[in-house]
C-alpha positions, -999 to 999 in steps of 0.1 A, spaced: -153 -171 253 -159 -141 239 -124 -124 233 -131 -92 257 -127 -125 282 -95 -138 265 -63 -125 283 -40 -102 267 -10 -110 258 -2 -93 221 41 -81 221 34 -56 197 -8 -52 191 0 -21 167 14 -45 147 -10 -71 153 -34 -57 144 -23 -41 114 -18 -80 103 -58 -87 108 -58 -58 94 -45 -66 54 -53 -101 51 -88 -81 52 -77 -56 22 -60 -79 7 -95 -103 6 -118 -77 5 -95 -40 -2 -101 -11 22 -145 -16 20 -138 -55 45 -124 -33 70 -132 -24 109 -120 -12 134 -147 -44 153 -135 -76 129 -97 -64 129 -98 -68 170 -119 -105 164 -90 -115 149 -61 -101 162 -82 -120 196 -90 -87 217 -119 -59 224 -126 -34 196 -116 -12 227 -79 -25 230 -82 -14 187 -91 23 191 -63 27 219 -40 24 189 -64 39 162 -85 72 170 -106 56 137 -109 36 106 -90 60 87 -68 66 116 -63 26 109 -59 23 73 -30 53 75 -7 35 96 -16 12 68 -7 27 40 25 46 51 32 3 61 24 -1 25 49 25 12 71 17 34 76 -14 13 63 -1 -15 98 19 -14 122 -3 -7 107 -25 -40 115 1 -59 152 16 -38 181 19 -54 172 5 -95 178 24 -125 150 46 -138 142 16 -168 143 -13 -133 110 14 -110 82 2 -139 86 -33 -143 91 -35 -102 61 -5 -101 34 -32 -119 51 -62 -105 37 -44 -66 9 -34 -83 -2 -69 -94 8 -87 -64 -10 -70 -37 -39 -48 -56 -58 -43 -26 -31 -26 -6 -20 -10 -33 -53 6 -39 -56 18 -8 -14 35 -13 -29 62 -47 -71 65 -29 -83 94 -15 -71 91 18 -33 102 1 -53 133 -5 -57 135 30 -18 126 37 -14 159 53 -33 149 91 -16 123 89 19 128 85 37 89 93 16 81 59 32 117 45 62 110 49 58 67 39 48 77 4 68 115 -6 102 92 11 94 63 -15 83 87 -40 117 100 -39 135 73 -53 111 78 -82 124 114 -88 162 111 -74 160 80 -100 149 100 -132 169 122 -156 145 158 -143 113 159 -122 92 164 -159 111 122 -164 99 109 -133 66 122 -134 61 110 -172 75 78 -155 52 76 -134 21 84 -147 27 60 -176 34 31 -152 3 37 -127 -17 42 -157 -6 6 -168 -11 -8 -131 -50 8 -133 -49 -6 -167 -40 -50 -153 -57 -41 -122 -91 -37 -137 -90 -61 -165 -81 -36 -193 -53 -49 -204 -35 -90 -193 -16 -82 -160 13 -107 -184 51 -99 -176 55 -106 -215 30 -76 -222 57 -53 -189 83 -60 -210 75 -52 -238 50 -20 -228 81 -6 -207 118 -18 -229 105 -15 -264 129 -21 -288 152 -2 -300 
């Protein structure tokens, strides 16, 4: 039986499509995500997926917005010194999601208002916890650079190293 012959019984197809896209993203990065494959995994026709997302970029933008909300929750309410380790742990636990969130799509976030709002909200906590905007930018640059160095294998992704780098003695 093809997916188009299966009865449609999703209570929340949009969420099911995003969940399927997350699976693909976690397995192979954003290049592994296609609306056709997401629809297949969700058990619906590609046409049904296009009713929720105009194209792959719209799907990826919705996915990135979803993950910025999770990211904001992971950082939220923490003192600045605790945000760095939380930032790194998030990136290391979800590399495909992290790379999507901070990839080229973020430059086009104005074309995807929910993504722009979610990214702004997630990073607002960082700026609020820092003593100044410059201090927030320095902290963000440090942990973001460390995240990429660890994800790319240039530095070991070890908890002990994270602690030493972000909480130096003295």
